[in-house]
Backbone as CSV, one residue per row, in Angstrom:
resi,resn,N_x,N_y,N_z,CA_x,CA_y,CA_z,C_x,C_y,C_z
1,MET,-16.586,10.922,25.361,-17.532,12.191,25.572,-16.912,13.381,24.518
2,THR,-17.631,13.621,23.483,-17.518,14.960,22.985,-17.126,16.134,23.600
3,PRO,-15.856,17.117,23.691,-15.946,18.535,24.452,-17.104,19.218,24.086
4,LYS,-17.300,19.935,24.996,-18.377,21.130,24.580,-17.505,22.359,23.245
5,TRP,-16.232,22.329,23.398,-15.898,22.855,22.425,-16.266,22.678,20.748
6,ARG,-15.918,21.372,20.931,-16.050,20.120,19.498,-17.657,20.440,19.095
7,GLU,-18.592,20.365,20.203,-20.061,20.074,19.868,-20.498,21.440,19.181
8,LEU,-19.988,22.819,19.737,-20.256,23.893,19.208,-19.538,24.450,18.261
9,ALA,-18.557,23.860,17.735,-17.815,24.131,16.224,-18.473,23.235,15.428
10,ASP,-18.735,21.952,15.948,-19.821,21.476,14.680,-20.928,21.930,14.432
11,LYS,-21.496,22.452,15.362,-23.095,23.295,15.486,-22.622,24.515,14.254
12,LEU,-21.889,24.989,14.275,-21.405,26.705,13.779,-21.085,26.255,12.323
13,ALA,-20.406,25.257,12.398,-20.111,24.664,11.043,-20.987,24.135,9.900
14,GLU,-21.503,24.037,10.747,-23.274,22.984,9.963,-24.244,24.389,9.243
15,GLN,-24.353,25.164,10.261,-24.984,26.333,10.200,-24.014,27.400,8.783
16,VAL,-22.720,27.295,8.751,-22.201,27.936,7.984,-22.438,27.465,6.257
17,LYS,-22.057,26.070,6.747,-22.618,25.120,5.378,-23.839,25.555,4.635
18,ARG,-24.908,25.362,5.516,-26.455,25.541,5.416,-26.570,27.112,4.647
19,GLY,-25.585,28.087,5.009,-25.657,28.996,4.349,-26.535,30.337,5.357
20,GLU,-26.246,29.661,6.779,-26.799,30.859,7.668,-26.182,31.919,7.942
21,TYR,-25.054,31.517,7.338,-24.007,32.560,7.948,-23.486,32.846,6.129
22,ALA,-23.468,33.788,5.743,-23.135,34.234,4.499,-21.338,34.128,4.086
23,PRO,-20.955,34.061,3.084,-19.077,34.685,3.007,-19.308,35.955,3.443
24,GLY,-18.296,36.394,4.451,-18.059,37.544,4.707,-18.779,38.185,5.605
25,GLN,-19.724,37.529,6.054,-20.656,38.062,7.547,-19.772,37.288,8.506
26,GLN,-19.823,38.151,9.688,-19.359,38.325,10.827,-20.024,37.094,11.869
27,LEU,-19.182,36.305,12.306,-20.055,35.197,13.545,-20.514,35.895,14.559
28,PRO,-21.183,35.895,15.643,-22.020,36.395,16.983,-20.517,36.559,17.735
29,GLN,-20.364,37.537,18.240,-19.295,37.827,19.169,-18.918,36.837,20.144
30,ILE,-18.007,36.387,21.383,-17.949,35.293,21.883,-19.136,35.394,23.249
31,ARG,-19.062,36.821,23.559,-19.728,37.199,24.515,-21.240,37.103,24.402
32,GLU,-21.841,36.677,22.929,-23.080,36.905,22.630,-23.567,35.501,22.795
33,LEU,-22.383,34.486,22.349,-22.997,33.604,22.497,-22.640,32.747,23.719
34,VAL,-21.969,33.644,24.545,-21.600,33.007,26.111,-22.905,33.380,26.765
35,ALA,-24.020,34.415,26.658,-24.791,35.134,27.173,-26.138,34.146,26.538
36,ALA,-26.072,33.382,25.339,-26.972,32.948,24.675,-26.718,30.970,25.522
37,GLY,-25.948,30.979,26.469,-25.814,29.557,26.559,-25.259,28.932,25.905
38,GLU,-24.133,29.136,25.165,-23.623,28.063,24.106,-22.442,27.641,25.058
39,GLY,-21.845,28.007,26.229,-20.499,27.720,26.846,-19.917,28.850,27.468
40,SER,-18.830,28.511,27.894,-18.356,29.415,28.569,-17.525,30.320,27.523
41,LYS,-16.839,31.434,27.598,-15.785,32.064,26.995,-14.791,31.287,26.125
42,SER,-14.140,30.355,26.902,-13.182,29.146,27.025,-13.639,28.408,26.002
43,THR,-14.820,28.216,26.274,-15.583,27.189,24.983,-15.698,27.734,23.743
44,VAL,-15.893,28.795,23.983,-16.633,29.416,22.353,-15.242,30.162,21.587
45,HIS,-14.064,30.469,22.379,-13.097,30.561,21.799,-12.368,29.577,21.252
46,GLN,-12.060,28.310,21.601,-11.397,26.869,21.259,-12.578,26.453,20.033
47,ALA,-13.801,26.363,20.209,-14.402,26.472,19.012,-14.301,27.491,17.194
48,TYR,-14.389,28.344,17.708,-13.940,29.459,16.906,-12.414,28.934,16.212
49,LYS,-11.447,28.968,17.242,-9.709,28.356,16.794,-10.114,27.312,15.913
50,ALA,-11.219,26.444,16.426,-11.157,24.990,15.265,-11.729,25.474,13.947
51,LEU,-12.804,26.156,14.079,-13.586,26.748,12.628,-12.566,27.105,11.968
52,GLU,-11.365,28.196,12.277,-10.445,28.774,11.370,-9.327,27.666,10.666
53,ALA,-9.102,26.917,11.617,-7.914,25.842,11.344,-9.040,25.052,10.506
54,GLU,-9.955,25.136,10.236,-10.669,23.910,9.195,-10.884,24.551,8.053
55,GLY,-10.302,26.081,8.585,-10.537,26.974,6.872,-12.271,27.488,6.584
56,LEU,-13.355,27.850,7.163,-14.190,28.355,7.224,-14.035,29.416,7.680
57,VAL,-13.404,29.861,8.716,-13.945,31.758,8.851,-11.943,31.867,9.165
58,THR,-12.233,33.388,9.061,-10.923,33.946,9.795,-11.186,35.183,11.099
59,SER,-9.946,34.978,11.516,-10.215,35.846,12.774,-9.402,37.207,12.470
60,SER,-9.696,38.324,13.189,-8.952,39.367,13.089,-9.259,39.915,14.175
61,ARG,-8.172,41.156,14.399,-8.650,42.162,15.306,-9.510,43.276,14.599
62,GLY,-10.278,43.609,15.255,-11.268,44.923,14.616,-12.410,44.585,13.351
63,HIS,-11.991,43.286,13.148,-12.663,42.440,12.379,-13.955,41.300,12.931
64,GLY,-13.555,40.379,13.598,-13.975,39.522,14.333,-13.753,38.433,13.660
65,THR,-15.028,37.382,14.128,-14.645,36.448,13.148,-15.814,36.187,11.687
66,VAL,-15.203,35.929,10.568,-15.704,36.196,9.450,-15.599,34.908,8.552
67,VAL,-16.896,34.513,7.878,-17.116,33.204,7.313,-16.239,33.375,5.550
68,ARG,-15.455,32.673,5.335,-14.442,33.070,4.451,-15.463,33.042,3.075
69,GLU,-14.767,33.495,1.955,-15.045,33.484,0.603,-15.101,31.855,0.137
70,ARG,-16.226,31.546,-0.528,-15.870,30.013,-0.224,-15.281,29.581,-2.136
71,VAL,-15.954,30.547,-3.042,-15.951,30.491,-4.308,-14.601,30.574,-4.941
72,PRO,-13.371,29.279,-5.297,-11.646,29.928,-5.556,-12.106,30.387,-6.755
73,LEU,-10.963,31.055,-6.811,-10.686,31.258,-8.582,-10.433,29.959,-9.051
74,LYS,-10.299,29.840,-10.709,-9.900,29.037,-11.755,-8.925,29.114,-11.794
75,ARG,-8.220,27.975,-11.365,-6.707,28.208,-12.153,-6.475,26.938,-13.264
76,LEU,-6.695,27.741,-14.341,-6.515,27.045,-15.839,-5.550,26.129,-15.916
77,GLY,-5.279,25.118,-16.544,-4.467,24.593,-17.068,-4.000,24.676,-18.608
78,ILE,-3.802,24.168,-19.036,-3.351,24.457,-20.425,-3.719,25.730,-21.238
79,ALA,-5.139,25.481,-21.130,-5.737,27.059,-21.522,-5.357,28.762,-21.333
80,ARG,-4.401,28.368,-20.301,-4.237,29.867,-19.665,-3.007,30.090,-20.510
81,TYR,-2.343,29.356,-21.123,-1.039,29.513,-22.150,-1.417,29.537,-23.469
82,ASP,-2.246,29.591,-23.757,-3.231,29.786,-25.331,-2.011,30.704,-25.535
83,LYS,-1.649,30.784,-26.976,-0.840,31.688,-27.667,-1.475,32.636,-27.952
84,ALA,-2.434,32.780,-28.189,-3.807,33.716,-29.089,-4.082,34.768,-27.677
85,LYS,-3.775,34.361,-26.353,-3.769,35.041,-25.407,-2.934,35.983,-25.206
86,TRP,-1.472,35.468,-24.927,-0.686,36.740,-24.984,0.219,36.809,-26.003
87,ARG,0.374,36.282,-27.362,0.816,36.617,-28.495,-0.032,37.865,-29.461
88,ASP,-1.231,37.217,-29.081,-2.191,38.045,-30.236,-2.877,39.439,-29.183
89,GLY,-2.804,39.034,-27.630,-3.628,39.868,-27.474,-2.536,40.132,-26.105
90,ASP,-3.669,40.779,-25.079,-2.656,40.643,-23.434,-3.222,40.417,-22.563
91,GLU,-3.626,38.989,-22.514,-3.889,38.179,-21.705,-2.966,36.998,-20.875
92,VAL,-1.949,37.721,-20.512,-1.074,36.564,-18.923,-2.238,36.093,-18.393
93,ALA,-1.121,35.157,-18.099,-1.285,33.565,-17.370,-2.677,34.333,-15.925
94,PHE,-2.309,34.955,-15.133,-3.014,35.436,-13.956,-4.246,35.972,-14.359
95,ILE,-3.989,36.606,-15.506,-5.570,37.433,-16.202,-6.407,36.577,-16.506
96,ALA,-5.788,35.387,-17.604,-6.683,34.702,-18.137,-7.584,33.989,-17.072
97,ASP,-6.809,33.598,-15.604,-7.525,32.998,-14.856,-8.566,33.428,-14.006
98,ARG,-8.482,35.258,-13.823,-9.536,36.442,-13.572,-10.421,36.071,-14.739
99,VAL,-10.242,36.054,-15.814,-11.310,36.433,-16.946,-12.403,34.707,-16.985
100,ALA,-11.496,33.606,-16.428,-12.348,32.817,-16.846,-13.133,32.148,-15.569
101,SER,-12.661,32.872,-14.207,-13.666,32.981,-13.078,-14.706,34.369,-12.954
102,GLY,-14.688,34.990,-14.400,-15.523,35.849,-14.125,-15.736,37.183,-13.410
103,ARG,-14.300,37.350,-12.883,-13.558,38.462,-12.132,-12.841,39.387,-12.431
104,GLY,-12.589,40.459,-11.436,-11.900,41.627,-12.438,-10.909,41.679,-11.576
105,TYR,-9.926,42.362,-12.297,-8.391,42.284,-12.016,-7.689,44.086,-12.492
106,ARG,-6.871,44.211,-11.408,-5.944,45.006,-12.017,-4.322,44.809,-12.633
107,ARG,-3.779,45.732,-13.466,-2.271,44.846,-14.304,-1.645,45.109,-12.838
108,ASN,-1.648,45.925,-11.810,-0.812,46.161,-10.770,-1.039,45.188,-9.851
109,GLU,-2.177,44.798,-10.067,-2.240,43.370,-8.299,-1.107,42.312,-8.514
110,GLN,-0.024,42.593,-10.061,1.009,41.622,-9.546,2.343,42.740,-9.817
111,THR,3.116,42.526,-8.496,4.179,42.631,-8.536,5.272,41.906,-8.193
112,GLN,6.547,42.738,-8.393,7.476,41.783,-8.615,9.079,42.369,-8.257
113,THR,10.210,41.823,-7.955,11.354,42.174,-7.304,12.050,41.535,-8.666
114,VAL,13.576,42.104,-9.187,14.356,41.024,-10.129,15.286,41.759,-9.275
115,THR,16.305,40.365,-9.750,17.521,40.089,-8.763,18.574,39.371,-9.971
116,ARG,19.612,39.475,-9.944,20.692,38.180,-10.302,21.096,37.623,-9.227
117,VAL,21.315,36.121,-9.422,21.357,35.871,-8.024,22.325,34.267,-9.032
118,VAL,22.853,33.606,-7.993,23.474,32.292,-8.402,22.447,31.287,-8.453
119,ALA,22.018,30.570,-9.752,21.127,29.355,-9.815,20.937,28.391,-8.453
120,PRO,20.267,28.123,-7.855,19.955,27.238,-6.793,19.582,26.126,-7.991
121,PRO,20.345,24.722,-6.874,21.058,24.022,-7.508,19.174,23.182,-9.104
122,GLU,18.188,23.209,-8.436,17.269,22.301,-8.722,17.188,23.704,-10.383
123,VAL,17.290,25.027,-9.727,17.378,25.744,-11.355,18.687,25.940,-12.287
124,ALA,19.504,25.536,-11.869,20.990,25.118,-12.682,20.485,23.731,-13.303
125,ALA,19.934,22.849,-12.426,19.370,21.547,-13.276,18.779,21.704,-14.447
126,ALA,17.917,22.599,-14.313,16.748,22.575,-15.427,17.146,23.209,-16.394
127,HIS,17.946,24.269,-16.151,18.426,24.727,-17.167,19.990,24.363,-18.023
128,GLY,20.154,23.129,-17.572,21.771,22.744,-17.809,23.052,23.668,-17.706
129,LEU,22.971,24.278,-16.302,24.005,25.245,-16.386,24.770,24.432,-15.034
130,PRO,26.184,24.924,-15.022,27.067,24.315,-14.152,26.641,25.128,-12.891
131,GLU,27.280,24.899,-11.931,27.060,24.848,-10.528,27.853,26.367,-10.524
132,GLY,27.087,27.400,-9.899,28.208,28.729,-9.363,27.206,29.761,-10.806
133,ALA,26.537,28.880,-11.462,26.200,30.187,-12.764,24.805,31.166,-12.609
134,GLU,25.018,31.922,-12.471,23.631,33.246,-12.791,22.552,33.172,-13.630
135,VAL,21.503,33.326,-12.932,20.158,33.774,-13.451,19.936,34.738,-12.866
136,TYR,18.515,35.439,-13.562,17.828,36.298,-13.219,16.639,35.749,-12.630
137,ALA,16.052,35.827,-11.716,15.388,35.587,-10.280,13.649,36.772,-10.660
138,ARG,13.005,36.506,-11.045,11.864,37.039,-11.233,10.426,36.913,-10.419
139,ALA,10.553,37.640,-8.552,9.703,37.173,-8.026,8.457,38.027,-8.239
140,ARG,7.167,37.281,-8.395,5.946,37.574,-8.081,4.934,37.117,-7.124
141,LEU,4.566,38.960,-6.289,3.814,37.816,-5.582,2.041,38.903,-6.349
142,VAL,1.052,37.892,-6.398,0.015,38.265,-7.027,-1.210,38.357,-6.176
143,LYS,-1.929,39.211,-6.341,-3.077,39.882,-5.224,-4.362,39.680,-5.655
144,GLU,-5.200,39.205,-5.333,-7.324,39.753,-5.986,-7.282,40.766,-4.715
145,GLY,-7.201,41.907,-5.422,-7.872,42.923,-4.087,-6.567,43.656,-3.307
146,ASP,-7.136,43.021,-2.303,-5.762,42.956,-1.216,-5.418,41.612,-0.728
147,GLN,-6.237,41.077,-1.463,-5.785,39.328,-0.627,-4.660,38.544,-1.747
148,PRO,-3.756,38.323,-1.124,-2.487,37.703,-1.830,-3.247,36.416,-2.542
149,THR,-3.054,36.212,-3.448,-3.115,34.584,-4.191,-2.057,33.640,-4.068
150,HIS,-1.253,34.244,-4.823,0.028,32.985,-5.074,1.097,33.892,-5.010
151,THR,2.182,33.433,-5.020,3.767,33.724,-5.146,4.209,33.267,-6.672
152,LEU,5.007,33.456,-7.633,5.489,32.450,-8.357,6.811,33.274,-9.202
153,THR,7.912,32.587,-8.851,9.117,33.258,-9.417,9.664,32.913,-10.408
154,SER,9.608,33.013,-11.497,10.638,32.636,-12.825,11.956,32.958,-12.693
155,TYR,13.060,31.895,-13.093,14.520,31.823,-13.338,14.853,31.943,-14.628
156,TYR,15.741,32.555,-15.639,16.175,33.001,-16.634,17.595,32.973,-16.635
157,ARG,17.838,32.552,-18.461,19.607,32.526,-18.279,19.524,34.044,-18.836
158,PRO,20.490,34.313,-18.185,20.790,36.185,-18.703,20.590,36.820,-20.091
159,GLU,21.360,35.732,-20.968,21.760,35.561,-22.323,20.197,35.748,-22.923
160,HIS,19.244,35.040,-22.306,18.020,35.381,-23.028,17.045,36.575,-22.717
161,VAL,17.442,37.271,-21.499,16.167,38.102,-21.060,17.402,39.806,-20.822
162,GLU,18.690,39.749,-20.930,19.254,41.128,-20.292,18.921,42.016,-21.713
163,GLY,18.298,43.210,-20.997,18.225,44.198,-21.327,16.734,44.568,-22.092
164,THR,15.923,43.179,-21.158,14.248,42.887,-21.672,13.381,43.310,-20.391
165,ARG,12.198,43.751,-21.083,11.593,44.022,-19.800,10.946,42.907,-18.751
166,LEU,11.602,41.911,-18.819,11.829,41.009,-18.004,12.243,41.326,-17.024
167,VAL,13.468,42.097,-16.903,14.339,42.466,-15.938,14.087,44.138,-15.242
168,ASP,12.964,44.053,-15.644,12.494,45.554,-14.971,11.355,45.164,-14.004
169,PRO,11.680,45.555,-13.080,10.536,45.441,-11.578,9.482,46.208,-11.619
170,THR,9.016,47.060,-12.817,7.839,47.771,-12.175,6.939,46.984,-12.365
171,PRO,5.744,47.270,-11.300,4.458,46.237,-11.106,3.804,46.172,-12.413
172,GLY,3.229,44.683,-12.397,2.477,44.640,-13.631,3.119,43.491,-14.481
173,PRO,2.691,43.110,-15.338,3.126,42.059,-16.589,4.150,42.760,-17.053
174,ALA,5.184,42.243,-17.702,6.373,42.551,-18.822,5.716,43.126,-19.920
175,GLY,4.884,44.503,-19.520,4.633,44.849,-20.961,3.068,44.169,-21.769
176,ARG,2.653,44.492,-22.536,1.460,43.741,-23.525,1.759,42.331,-23.635
177,GLY,1.232,41.411,-23.003,1.663,39.998,-23.382,2.700,39.602,-22.565
178,GLY,2.941,40.062,-21.894,3.769,39.557,-20.893,5.365,38.787,-20.629
179,GLY,5.279,38.150,-20.196,6.744,37.497,-20.473,6.852,36.462,-21.255
180,PHE,6.060,35.895,-21.892,5.997,34.718,-22.651,6.404,35.984,-24.187
181,ARG,5.467,36.612,-24.230,5.667,37.737,-25.213,7.093,38.051,-25.393
182,VAL,7.366,38.747,-24.161,8.898,39.394,-24.323,9.715,38.099,-25.035
183,LEU,9.641,36.767,-24.431,10.673,35.551,-25.170,10.229,35.543,-26.669
184,TYR,9.003,35.501,-27.055,8.681,35.528,-28.085,9.332,36.430,-29.284
185,ASP,9.499,37.691,-28.871,10.028,39.110,-29.743,11.056,38.757,-29.582
186,ALA,11.961,38.060,-28.562,13.569,37.999,-28.712,13.827,36.619,-29.465
187,GLY,13.013,36.051,-29.858,13.233,34.454,-30.410,13.454,33.502,-29.647
188,TYR,12.448,33.572,-28.946,12.646,32.491,-28.203,10.838,31.953,-28.134
189,GLU,10.257,31.785,-29.201,9.016,31.156,-28.622,8.600,29.968,-28.157
190,ILE,7.486,30.107,-27.130,7.761,28.531,-26.058,7.183,28.001,-26.647
191,ASP,6.806,26.703,-26.439,6.630,25.634,-27.414,5.698,24.131,-26.515
192,HIS,6.229,23.932,-25.464,5.802,22.978,-24.810,6.368,23.347,-23.127
193,MET,5.372,22.543,-22.166,5.675,23.130,-20.854,5.719,21.389,-20.118
194,ARG,6.623,21.521,-18.959,5.919,20.375,-17.752,5.749,21.253,-16.996
195,GLU,5.024,20.793,-15.917,4.413,21.169,-14.680,4.197,20.012,-13.718
196,ARG,4.833,20.467,-12.492,4.743,19.397,-11.630,4.043,20.071,-9.926
197,LEU,3.121,19.595,-9.501,2.432,19.967,-8.334,2.651,19.105,-7.077
198,PHE,2.669,19.912,-6.245,2.295,19.041,-5.064,1.927,20.021,-3.702
199,ALA,0.914,19.470,-2.827,0.765,20.201,-1.521,1.756,19.959,-0.436
200,ARG,2.082,20.871,0.561,2.946,21.205,1.800,2.303,21.940,2.709
201,ALA,2.590,21.909,4.026,2.654,22.857,4.565,3.177,24.163,4.179
202,ALA,2.542,25.274,4.789,3.394,26.644,4.654,4.465,27.025,5.440
203,THR,5.567,27.697,5.262,6.212,28.201,5.908,6.071,28.973,6.846
204,PRO,6.466,29.817,8.008,6.493,30.852,8.526,6.018,31.930,7.860
205,ASP,6.951,32.137,6.639,6.957,33.126,5.899,6.036,33.298,5.160
206,GLU,5.810,32.080,4.807,4.788,32.251,3.128,3.276,32.213,3.980
207,VAL,2.859,31.840,5.347,1.576,32.122,6.068,1.659,33.566,5.953
208,LYS,2.403,34.234,6.099,2.800,35.605,6.485,2.346,36.697,5.231
209,GLN,3.400,36.156,4.019,3.261,36.971,3.062,1.834,36.435,2.074
210,LEU,1.370,35.480,2.227,0.002,34.880,1.988,-1.181,35.173,2.383
211,GLN,-1.040,35.659,3.589,-1.880,35.487,4.420,-2.711,34.714,4.749
212,LEU,-2.561,33.526,5.013,-2.890,32.081,5.250,-3.757,32.101,6.599
213,PRO,-4.597,31.534,6.668,-5.096,31.290,8.278,-4.570,29.944,8.344
214,PRO,-4.497,29.735,10.043,-4.049,28.943,10.362,-4.153,27.097,10.044
215,GLY,-3.301,26.226,9.701,-3.432,25.083,9.072,-3.853,24.991,7.359
216,GLU,-3.621,26.278,6.914,-3.679,26.076,5.272,-2.616,25.605,4.603
217,PRO,-2.620,24.911,3.874,-1.510,24.237,3.076,-1.541,24.978,1.922
218,VAL,-0.265,24.611,1.041,-0.279,25.570,-0.351,-0.177,24.228,-1.275
219,VAL,-0.372,25.004,-2.500,0.116,24.116,-3.623,1.474,24.594,-4.113
220,GLU,2.592,23.924,-4.564,3.418,24.357,-4.942,3.947,23.745,-6.444
221,LEU,3.749,24.531,-7.451,3.817,24.224,-8.853,5.520,24.422,-9.348
222,HIS,5.860,23.481,-10.146,7.196,23.565,-10.632,6.750,23.601,-11.951
223,ARG,7.588,24.782,-13.134,6.628,24.755,-14.124,8.680,24.713,-14.823
224,THR,8.517,24.244,-15.881,9.321,24.269,-17.126,9.542,24.798,-18.440
225,THR,9.727,25.567,-18.898,8.773,25.950,-20.193,10.188,25.774,-21.785
226,TYR,9.653,25.229,-22.639,10.844,24.858,-23.348,10.359,25.372,-24.868
227,THR,11.778,25.579,-25.711,11.398,26.234,-27.158,11.041,24.885,-27.717
228,ALA,10.742,25.149,-29.136,10.478,23.639,-29.736,11.990,22.711,-29.975
229,ALA,12.787,23.855,-30.015,13.990,22.859,-30.279,14.739,22.271,-28.849
230,GLY,13.707,22.568,-27.495,13.778,21.825,-26.574,14.574,22.521,-25.699
231,THR,14.998,24.013,-25.997,15.717,25.089,-25.166,14.599,25.302,-23.985
232,VAL,15.433,24.853,-22.443,15.004,25.499,-21.554,14.741,27.086,-21.172
233,VAL,13.788,28.076,-21.626,13.462,29.554,-21.402,13.245,29.987,-19.808
234,GLU,12.550,29.345,-19.546,12.201,29.482,-18.376,11.923,28.496,-16.830
235,PHE,12.191,28.456,-15.747,11.921,27.455,-15.060,11.107,28.234,-13.759
236,ALA,9.949,28.078,-13.576,9.499,28.856,-12.240,9.087,27.866,-11.367
237,VAL,8.622,28.556,-9.945,8.274,28.129,-8.872,7.234,28.977,-8.370
238,GLY,6.205,28.274,-8.385,4.768,28.842,-7.674,4.638,28.497,-6.394
239,VAL,3.725,29.271,-6.012,3.396,28.775,-4.447,1.814,29.773,-3.966
240,HIS,0.785,28.462,-4.059,-0.528,29.123,-4.329,-1.072,28.794,-2.876
241,ALA,-2.148,29.709,-2.693,-2.723,29.244,-1.410,-3.806,27.918,-1.831
242,ALA,-3.823,27.041,-0.913,-4.548,26.149,-1.469,-6.186,26.001,-1.462
243,SER,-6.500,26.915,-0.803,-8.294,27.489,-0.503,-8.717,28.249,-1.725
244,ARG,-7.291,29.253,-2.625,-7.779,30.017,-3.382,-8.037,29.534,-4.654
245,PHE,-7.867,28.575,-4.774,-7.809,28.331,-6.380,-8.349,27.034,-6.662
246,ALA,-9.246,26.512,-7.999,-9.386,25.591,-8.511,-8.680,25.081,-9.506
247,TRP,-8.346,23.860,-9.774,-7.339,23.417,-10.573,-8.105,23.307,-11.611
248,GLU,-7.654,23.746,-13.089,-8.809,23.032,-14.177,-7.905,23.115,-15.466
249,TYR,-8.350,21.321,-15.781,-7.546,20.910,-16.823,-8.620,20.319,-18.189
250,ASP,-8.462,20.963,-19.256,-9.141,20.195,-20.595,-8.204,20.220,-21.266
251,PHE,-7.990,18.469,-21.618,-7.214,18.126,-22.588,-8.092,16.931,-23.364
252,LYS,-7.472,16.796,-24.561,-7.893,15.493,-25.072,-7.114,14.082,-24.498
253,VAL,-7.607,13.215,-24.655,-7.509,11.528,-24.141,-6.413,11.103,-24.931
254,PRO,-5.199,10.428,-24.442,-4.186,10.310,-25.446,-4.421,8.823,-25.833
255,ASP,-4.485,8.147,-27.024,-4.451,6.989,-27.041,-2.682,5.814,-27.585
256,SER,-2.120,5.787,-27.129,-0.903,5.242,-27.199,-0.886,4.049,-27.948
257,ALA,-1.713,3.422,-27.692,-1.525,2.160,-28.733,-2.149,2.610,-29.925
258,LYS,-3.262,3.117,-29.928,-3.338,3.669,-31.768,-2.542,4.364,-32.124
259,ASP,-1.649,5.225,-31.433,-0.346,6.036,-32.354,0.626,4.804,-32.459
260,ARG,0.991,3.990,-32.076,2.125,2.796,-32.443,1.420,2.071,-33.616
261,LYS,0.524,1.890,-33.790,-0.415,1.113,-34.810,-0.376,1.916,-35.965
262,GLY,0.140,3.413,-35.736,-0.217,4.570,-36.944,1.273,4.381,-37.368
263,GLN,2.374,3.987,-36.484,3.554,4.343,-36.702,4.402,3.556,-37.778
264,GLN,3.578,2.019,-37.284,3.831,1.005,-38.070,3.758,1.044,-39.729
């Protein structure tokens, strides 16, 4: 037999999905549903907790239970790194996502800390550094308005970035064109990348930093950035709130058989 709280949660979920409660709209207070005969205070509370765990609503003191915004940001694939955006303009990656999504932005919605640290093992391996070598860690927190969307920490060899804007913790991108433009001006033009993505449960610190609802996973990204000569100029680790992005890739489909014939 289905518990009463589950029946109520399913009923409310359907109402949300049908648009009877709009994004940002507050659901009835618990006492109102109790008075309407939907169940006891405990039943309604459990139903609301279930909706929150499913990512349909958020609950907070002073704001009640509110339907979540369901339109995620586009998180562009290769298009976000188009050289014309950052080399010739000022559209750094997180801004490119906002523009593609038709959303506004402020440059200071990216904040960062910059520290010189001993390279973690994965960072040292990516850069081909020995154990104990130091790197610069540029850790960013990116928000949309007041809501955090993701973190991104880039690790650089000191000889590549010492004395540049990439070691300046001022909020916002590292000047016009951001970090890739800084590397370009220093003689390290980026040529190709490797990105690896995987989903996982959020840590308690990530739940707090990204203001995640209960049960929401994160998508972790590892990005290795190379010059044409194969030099690694950045290894980055990003942690993204899973429901706040829709990942979009547009690319030419390869035909390796045709390529092999052309080489014969």
